[in-house]
C-alpha positions in Angstrom: 22.8 18.9 -24.4 24.2 15.8 -22.8 24.4 17.4 -19.3 20.7 18.4 -19.5 19.7 14.9 -20.3 21.7 13.6 -17.4 20.1 16.3 -15.2 16.7 15.1 -16.2 17.7 11.6 -15.4 18.5 12.7 -11.9 15.2 14.6 -11.7 13.3 11.5 -12.7 15.2 9.3 -10.2 14.5 11.7 -7.4 10.8 12.0 -8.4 10.6 8.2 -8.3 12.3 8.2 -4.9 9.8 10.7 -3.6 6.7 8.9 -5.0 7.6 5.3 -4.7 10.4 4.6 -2.2 9.8 5.9 1.3 12.6 8.1 2.5 15.0 6.6 5.0 14.3 2.9 4.3 15.7 0.3 6.7 16.7 3.1 9.1 19.4 4.4 6.8 19.8 8.2 6.4 18.7 9.2 3.0 21.0 11.1 0.6 20.0 14.8 0.8 21.8 16.3 -2.2 23.1 15.0 -5.6 25.3 17.0 -7.9 25.6 16.3 -11.6 27.5 18.3 -14.3 24.3 20.0 -15.3 22.4 20.5 -12.1 22.1 20.0 -8.3 19.2 18.2 -6.8 18.5 18.6 -3.1 15.8 16.7 -1.1 14.0 18.4 1.7 14.5 17.1 5.3 10.9 15.9 5.5 11.3 14.1 2.2 8.2 15.7 0.8 9.9 17.8 -1.9 13.1 18.3 -3.8 14.8 21.3 -5.4 16.6 21.2 -8.8 19.0 23.9 -9.7 20.1 24.0 -13.4 23.6 25.3 -14.3 23.0 25.9 -18.0 19.3 25.8 -18.6 16.1 27.1 -17.3 12.6 25.9 -16.4 9.6 27.2 -18.4 6.1 26.7 -17.0 3.4 25.7 -19.4 0.3 28.0 -19.7 -2.0 25.1 -18.6 0.2 24.4 -15.5 0.3 20.7 -16.3 4.0 20.4 -17.2 7.3 22.2 -16.8 9.6 22.5 -19.8 13.3 22.4 -19.6 15.2 24.4 -22.2 18.9 24.8 -22.8 20.9 28.0 -22.8 19.9 28.6 -26.5 16.2 28.3 -25.6 15.8 24.9 -27.3 13.3 22.5 -25.7 15.2 19.6 -24.1 12.6 17.9 -22.0 9.1 18.1 -20.6 8.3 17.2 -17.0 4.7 16.2 -16.5 3.1 17.5 -13.3 0.3 14.9 -13.2 2.0 11.5 -13.9 0.1 8.2 -13.5 1.5 5.9 -10.8 -0.2 2.6 -10.1 -3.3 3.6 -12.0 -3.7 6.9 -10.0 -2.9 10.4 -11.1 -0.3 11.9 -8.8 -0.3 15.7 -8.7 3.2 17.3 -8.4 3.4 20.9 -7.4 6.1 23.1 -8.8 7.5 26.4 -7.7 10.0 28.2 -10.0 12.5 30.8 -8.9 12.5 34.3 -10.4 15.4 33.5 -12.7 13.8 30.1 -13.7 17.0 28.2 -12.9 15.6 26.6 -9.7 12.4 24.6 -9.4 11.0 23.0 -6.3 8.8 19.9 -6.9 6.5 18.5 -4.2 4.0 15.7 -4.2 0.5 16.1 -3.0 0.3 12.3 -2.4 1.2 11.9 1.2 0.8 8.6 2.9 -1.6 9.3 5.7 -2.5 6.6 8.2 -6.2 5.9 7.9 -8.1 6.2 11.1 -9.8 3.0 11.7 -12.9 3.0 14.0 -12.4 1.1 17.2 -14.8 -1.8 17.2 -16.6 -2.8 20.4 -15.6 -6.1 21.7 -18.3 -8.8 21.6 -19.8 -10.0 24.8 -19.8 -13.7 25.6 -23.6 -13.9 24.8 -23.1 -12.1 21.4 -20.3 -14.5 20.5 -22.5 -17.5 21.5 -25.3 -16.2 19.3 -23.0 -15.8 16.4 -21.5 -19.2 16.9 -24.9 -20.9 17.0 -26.1 -19.0 13.9 -23.0 -20.2 12.0 -23.2 -23.8 13.3 -26.9 -24.0 12.1 -26.0 -22.4 8.8 -23.2 -24.9 8.1 -25.1 -27.9 9.4 -26.3 -29.2 6.0 -22.7 -29.3 4.8 -21.1 -30.6 8.0 -23.7 -33.3 8.8 -22.3 -36.0 6.4 -18.8 -35.6 8.0 -20.3 -35.9 11.5 -22.4 -39.0 10.6 -19.4 -40.6 8.9 -17.3 -40.0 12.0 -20.0 -41.5 14.2 -20.2 -44.6 12.1 -16.4 -45.1 11.7 -15.9 -44.5 15.4 -18.7 -47.0 16.3 -17.1 -49.8 14.4 -13.5 -49.1 15.5 -11.9 -48.8 18.9 -12.1 -45.0 19.3 -15.8 -45.0 20.0 -18.7 -43.2 18.4 -18.3 -40.0 20.6 -14.7 -39.4 19.6 -15.5 -40.3 16.0 -18.4 -37.8 16.0 -16.2 -35.1 17.4 -13.5 -35.8 14.8 -16.2 -35.7 12.1 -17.6 -32.4 13.4 -14.1 -30.9 13.4 -13.4 -32.0 9.9 -16.9 -30.9 8.7 -17.0 -27.5 10.3 -13.5 -26.6 9.3 -14.2 -27.7 5.7 -17.6 -26.1 5.1 -17.8 -22.4 4.4 -14.0 -22.0 4.8 -14.2 -22.8 8.5 -16.5 -20.0 9.5 -18.3 -22.1 12.1 -15.1 -23.3 13.6 -13.8 -19.8 13.8 -17.0 -18.6 15.4 -16.7 -21.4 18.0 -13.1 -20.4 18.8 -14.1 -16.8 19.1 -16.8 -17.7 21.5 -14.4 -19.8 23.6 -11.8 -17.0 23.7 -14.3 -14.2 24.5 -14.1 -13.1 28.1 
């Protein structure tokens, strides 16, 4: 009984490794086989499946194909392995293939991490970037105007001059208003070839 429980612990650990931890992290070679007193667990070379071979028990599939039961040599139910566990709020389907003698089961996850194809966006022309910048500057003007006027006044009365004061006020105003959208649009226009 104790060895079956430890075997199921190994099965759970390998299942977590397949579903959560990518195989071969940090460039290290992953462990391909683990032996316990009750079973041997081997991970496939591609990391997409693992095989469990029981020494003194057997796997019994459920009629609904939603779980695999593990029974000991006397036929007593020891553990149930769900084939549709919930991971991070999503149901992860696990496929199982049992051998003819029901001593070996191969589990594979249908949740593969596939790189999503992102559409390649067209680069903006200088004219399009200018139009976007002018739209954003006009949109943010009511918010940025007090900063610009304040900079003009402070710059007029102090040594820096009203032009530099107005530029400083415009920078502060347009980076503060709308989370800096107008400033980002101006930088994009400047950097567009």
